[in-house]
C-alpha angles and dihedrals in degrees: 000000000000114000126191103215116208111193126169099220135050114274115272099015109081117074093215093055093043090053094049133014095019090055094040090062087073092066098030097056096058087053092056095257106132122194121211108201122223115169119193099212124074122222089259094050090051089055097051106025097096096035119098114254125006087117099156094043090049089050091051093049091047089053091050089053092052090052091052091050092051089053090054092052089064090070101028091118087066087078133069093222142356119232113206117193107204096318138353091232131024092234139028136038126308091282097132095044090052091053092051091049092051089055089060097242113138117243123219105199125196120196114180099158130049093254089160089071111087115239139165116232113228090221099042103030117190092359085081089077088067084074089081098223091201093065093077091075089050092052091048090051091049095051130096091206131020123197119195133177105209138045090238094056090043089056090055095044092049090065090066106028135027097203097080124155121189114210117165122229105278129236115214096233090186085072102023097065121167115241119181116245112269112261092226095053108154105190131013118235122211111203149180132199127195144125137267088269094054103038088107090066093076090066088071086077099034093115093042091053092053090051091045093056090049090053103041139018108248142130125245119213121185124193123195105054144015102236125049128178097238110132113200095011118119109216146148118228137192139174119260115259123186093209095054099029098115096045090047091053091050088067088076129070096187124040128206130207108179116169132179119243112260138128093261094053092048091065102036129111107226105218092181091066090059092045092052090048093049091055093046096253109142108228129220108198145175105256094243138114111351098346097092090051095045099043126061098210110239095009109058098010145323134273111215121189103169136039089252091055093047090054093044097052098038091049091048092052092046093049103038109062094177092054092046094049094046092049091047092055094047091046092053091049091052093046091054092046096047113019105036125108089239093055093050102035097097092053093046092051093046092050092054092047090050088067089072098046 
């Protein structure tokens, strides 16, 4: 089975792709399902896309991407199926997907973020509305197979297609290996990891972190930027790096996933929760999106909805080493059982084969 694989981002750089289709290739290839990669963005667009400004250069790179996609369409019948991750192009309506469907080639569509919910990008402003949020329903209707990663997204997709497969975002357990906490640990580190587009999320717990540091002696380590708007909070910060991500995460013994309340976040699968758990980092999370389904409150992590709850649960994990280590072990076991490639391989393979039925 030869599958043209349309991805928006360069291979190896986007967390969503790395936690799904790029990992899936490891189990698809031995089954004779070969992926032919076709990213939309150029190297230059990857560099500037989430930076403010560069409007004309971004437009030129987007146009280049469309031209390359149109060239691909001329030979789309050379493939047994076309896999579309999120959208065939970063902007515009479902024009390319409709052209693929007209050529009679089945589409396998993966939707792992609620792209049907309108949002305004902090780096691209109102240009975000050129993404045509309504096209997601069109793509779902055009697809032979739809793969989603959360119950909330599945509910939306099921309105437009009956062949829905739910596969969670995958943790690469070959890299995210659980190691018990060192017995001679001196200080506990509470941490957060994100990206330049999510650095604002940490402000949700700004007051809680100040109160935490007044109550207990701990370090705070933040990954994803170098400057955070957290007055009164003592912290260390670093940029996110793919090549050192696992070791950087290992610096923390307690992981935070605070998210602001909005329609997008209510529907999102939080891959970072599963990554923390796989490494044995007990997570404390906002009870939103996939978090209440992923975390068993009090056993594999905590769900915190108020500043008081954030301070209570973070303090408890910092102070109580036995609780923290037991929760870490249970979290890692659950992550391997539910969010590993091995656990989800049969479903992924069957979903791809369903495109030809």
